[in-house]
Backbone bond lengths (Angstrom), bond angles and torsions (degrees), N, CA, C in turn:
res aa  C-N    CA-C-N  psi(-1)  N-CA   C-N-CA  omega(-1)  CA-C   N-CA-C  phi
1 M - - - 1.441 - - 1.524 105.72 -
2 D 1.336 119.17 138.49 1.371 120.28 179.09 1.529 111.57 -82.07
3 S 1.378 120.66 168.05 1.451 122.38 -171.29 1.556 112.26 -67.24
4 K 1.286 116.42 -36.05 1.463 119.08 -178.55 1.607 111.33 -66.35
5 T 1.330 111.06 -40.31 1.482 115.87 177.63 1.486 110.45 -65.06
6 A 1.393 116.66 -45.93 1.442 120.39 175.02 1.523 113.06 -54.29
7 Y 1.269 115.17 -43.12 1.511 121.91 177.99 1.574 109.68 -59.64
8 S 1.315 114.20 -45.04 1.485 117.49 -177.81 1.467 110.79 -70.78
9 K 1.307 122.82 -22.71 1.458 127.40 -179.47 1.497 114.67 -99.38
10 R 1.326 119.23 -2.55 1.452 124.61 -169.52 1.524 113.63 -53.53
11 D 1.293 119.81 -24.07 1.464 120.71 179.47 1.555 109.56 -87.90
12 R 1.269 120.54 -7.79 1.484 123.74 -178.94 1.519 113.13 -112.16
13 V 1.335 115.12 -11.50 1.529 118.45 -178.42 1.578 107.75 -125.37
14 Q 1.338 111.15 165.15 1.434 116.21 170.23 1.505 109.51 -97.79
15 L 1.342 117.24 117.05 1.436 116.12 173.44 1.554 105.94 -87.81
16 L 1.264 113.37 121.08 1.498 123.58 -176.35 1.532 108.27 -105.44
17 D 1.318 117.51 106.72 1.443 122.14 176.81 1.454 109.96 -91.48
18 V 1.359 118.11 119.63 1.474 125.00 -172.47 1.505 110.19 -107.77
19 R 1.376 119.04 15.47 1.420 121.07 176.84 1.523 112.90 -74.56
20 E 1.291 114.84 171.93 1.500 117.15 179.33 1.461 111.43 -77.86
21 D 1.335 114.77 168.83 1.500 119.42 -172.62 1.531 113.60 -59.47
22 D 1.374 116.34 -39.26 1.510 118.41 179.20 1.489 110.87 -67.75
23 E 1.251 121.49 -38.09 1.388 123.96 176.31 1.567 113.28 -61.04
24 W 1.322 110.47 -46.43 1.495 119.11 178.14 1.542 110.72 -58.27
25 A 1.349 113.49 -48.51 1.465 118.37 -178.86 1.519 114.46 -57.81
26 A 1.346 112.88 -33.08 1.507 121.25 -173.17 1.523 110.55 -72.35
27 G 1.323 116.98 -30.96 1.493 120.45 178.32 1.485 108.98 173.66
28 R 1.366 113.01 130.42 1.511 118.67 -179.32 1.506 109.61 -146.07
29 I 1.339 109.88 169.43 1.473 119.45 176.98 1.521 107.42 -82.50
30 D 1.305 113.50 125.77 1.450 118.37 177.62 1.533 111.46 -58.92
31 G 1.310 118.44 129.35 1.442 119.34 -176.53 1.466 119.19 94.28
32 A 1.327 114.68 -14.24 1.496 120.59 -176.73 1.523 107.25 -70.15
33 V 1.276 116.54 152.19 1.497 125.61 172.96 1.498 105.10 -91.54
34 H 1.371 113.57 134.67 1.523 116.24 -178.78 1.518 107.86 -115.51
35 I 1.340 112.03 113.77 1.524 121.30 172.29 1.558 104.40 -134.77
36 P 1.326 118.71 110.40 1.447 122.23 179.66 1.589 105.68 -60.07
37 L 1.310 112.92 145.73 1.476 123.82 -175.90 1.511 110.05 -49.90
38 G 1.311 118.78 -45.78 1.507 123.35 -179.35 1.472 112.60 -60.22
39 E 1.344 119.00 -27.27 1.508 122.15 -178.92 1.472 113.30 -96.45
40 L 1.327 118.27 -6.08 1.489 123.38 -172.63 1.528 110.88 -57.96
41 P 1.381 120.61 -50.69 1.488 115.63 -177.85 1.440 114.36 -55.20
42 A 1.300 122.18 -37.15 1.501 124.89 -175.95 1.500 110.85 -83.33
43 R 1.309 118.31 -15.39 1.486 119.92 -179.20 1.481 118.83 -118.39
44 V 1.370 116.56 13.96 1.436 122.97 -179.33 1.526 109.78 -56.94
45 G 1.311 119.74 -28.32 1.498 125.84 -179.38 1.477 110.37 -63.76
46 E 1.360 120.98 -18.36 1.466 124.23 -179.10 1.547 112.79 -74.21
47 L 1.271 114.64 -17.02 1.441 119.25 -176.19 1.532 114.13 -84.47
48 D 1.292 120.66 141.12 1.416 129.85 -179.17 1.563 106.38 -74.03
49 R 1.295 117.22 108.09 1.473 120.18 -179.67 1.514 114.91 -73.94
50 D 1.306 118.29 -4.68 1.412 123.28 175.46 1.547 116.16 -90.75
51 R 1.303 114.49 -4.36 1.518 120.28 -179.80 1.559 107.85 -121.75
52 P 1.253 115.50 138.89 1.516 117.71 177.63 1.542 109.79 -62.73
53 V 1.302 117.18 148.85 1.442 124.72 179.85 1.556 109.99 -106.04
54 V 1.324 113.55 132.57 1.507 118.31 172.38 1.521 104.13 -122.28
55 T 1.329 114.17 118.87 1.503 118.17 -178.68 1.531 113.00 -85.79
56 V 1.306 116.47 146.20 1.433 123.32 -175.28 1.499 109.69 -133.82
57 C 1.347 117.39 138.92 1.472 120.31 167.94 1.559 106.91 -143.75
58 R 1.262 116.79 -156.80 1.529 118.57 -179.08 1.552 110.78 -65.32
59 S 1.423 112.45 -56.78 1.425 115.19 -175.02 1.541 115.20 -126.09
60 G 1.332 116.78 -10.53 1.458 119.10 176.89 1.523 116.25 132.22
61 G 1.347 117.99 -25.16 1.463 123.42 -174.57 1.569 111.42 -65.69
62 R 1.213 118.27 -50.44 1.474 121.73 -179.82 1.508 108.27 -67.88
63 A 1.311 119.37 -42.34 1.469 122.44 177.36 1.566 113.09 -57.53
64 G 1.361 113.57 -35.21 1.461 117.22 175.34 1.528 113.28 -63.60
65 R 1.318 114.01 -42.61 1.500 122.27 178.51 1.535 108.72 -65.21
66 A 1.339 115.73 -39.81 1.531 119.87 -177.25 1.575 105.12 -66.62
67 A 1.276 116.79 -42.58 1.503 118.15 -178.80 1.512 109.51 -62.52
68 E 1.310 120.24 -40.22 1.396 124.34 177.29 1.495 110.46 -61.96
69 L 1.282 119.49 -47.35 1.487 124.75 -179.04 1.607 109.87 -61.67
70 L 1.363 111.98 -42.93 1.516 116.38 179.53 1.469 109.14 -64.27
71 G 1.340 120.66 -41.93 1.396 124.23 179.38 1.556 110.31 -59.50
72 Q 1.317 117.55 -45.78 1.471 121.62 178.52 1.551 109.92 -60.18
73 A 1.334 117.22 -29.01 1.489 120.26 178.21 1.534 111.36 -89.42
74 G 1.280 117.77 5.51 1.483 118.37 175.76 1.540 112.55 87.46
75 V 1.350 117.12 14.58 1.446 121.03 178.64 1.488 107.96 -112.71
76 P 1.335 119.81 109.49 1.483 122.40 179.04 1.492 107.12 -65.06
77 A 1.322 113.41 140.46 1.511 117.03 176.64 1.541 109.58 -151.47
78 E 1.289 114.17 150.89 1.416 125.13 -179.26 1.558 109.70 -117.48
79 V 1.274 115.85 149.95 1.470 119.94 -179.98 1.467 110.93 -96.15
80 M 1.356 118.61 136.76 1.428 121.29 170.94 1.511 107.59 -81.04
81 D 1.299 116.32 116.01 1.499 124.67 -176.22 1.463 108.32 -61.16
82 G 1.400 116.70 130.54 1.457 120.75 174.42 1.511 116.79 80.68
83 G 1.318 116.05 -8.43 1.491 121.28 175.59 1.550 113.47 58.07
84 M 1.374 112.17 -148.95 1.434 119.81 -176.16 1.498 108.93 -71.58
85 T 1.298 118.35 -25.15 1.465 119.53 173.17 1.532 112.19 -58.79
86 A 1.298 117.29 -47.21 1.447 120.20 177.27 1.501 112.34 -69.77
87 W 1.276 115.59 -33.64 1.522 118.55 176.44 1.504 109.32 -59.70
88 A 1.371 116.28 -52.03 1.466 120.38 -179.19 1.551 110.80 -61.19
89 E 1.343 117.01 -41.16 1.448 120.12 -177.37 1.511 109.75 -66.11
90 A 1.343 120.96 -29.20 1.412 124.31 177.14 1.597 110.50 -82.09
91 D 1.336 117.57 -0.05 1.425 123.71 178.13 1.501 111.75 58.14
92 L 1.361 113.90 45.23 1.529 121.02 178.66 1.558 104.34 -94.30
93 P 1.339 114.39 151.76 1.423 119.63 -176.48 1.516 116.38 -65.06
94 M 1.384 114.15 141.90 1.443 121.91 174.34 1.539 106.74 -137.11
95 T 1.309 112.61 164.43 1.481 117.35 173.61 1.516 105.95 -128.92
96 S 1.293 115.43 159.15 1.497 121.92 178.37 1.539 107.97 -104.92
97 A 1.334 114.63 -179.68 1.481 121.43 -175.75 1.491 110.49 -60.28
98 S 1.367 119.50 -27.39 1.428 123.03 -178.06 1.544 110.14 -81.00
99 G 1.377 116.07 -12.09 1.400 118.93 -175.96 1.489 112.71 94.01
100 A 1.343 117.56 -3.38 1.448 121.02 -173.70 1.524 103.88 -87.87
101 P 1.294 117.76 157.54 1.513 122.78 178.14 1.515 107.24 -58.38
102 H 1.265 115.13 139.47 1.493 123.33 -178.80 1.534 106.33 -95.45
103 V 1.314 116.22 134.63 1.437 121.91 175.93 1.568 108.20 -105.04
104 A 1.302 115.96 115.35 1.510 117.99 -176.02 1.488 110.60 -71.84
C-alpha cells in the first residue's frame, strides 16, 4: 500500500510502526501503534484483530519482516511501501516526541 492510500485509510486500519524507539521519537504517524520489530512476537496480542494492519518502518524492509511475522501469527498485514521515507516525501503529517508537528 502506498503512503497516500495508508493516510486515507488511517481511521480504518492499524498503522503498526516497527521502528526503534529513537526513530519513533524523531517523527511518527499520529495514531500509529508502536511495537519495535524485535518485540513484535511477544506483543502481537496488543493488536486489534478486528482491524487490518499496515506495517511501517523507515523504508520498508523491517515492515516486510513484520508483515511476515504477523501472518505466521494469523494476523494478516500489508506493508506501507517506502515506509516513513515515502510518507515524508508525500508531505503527509507527522508528529515528534513532543507532540509538535515534525518537519522532515
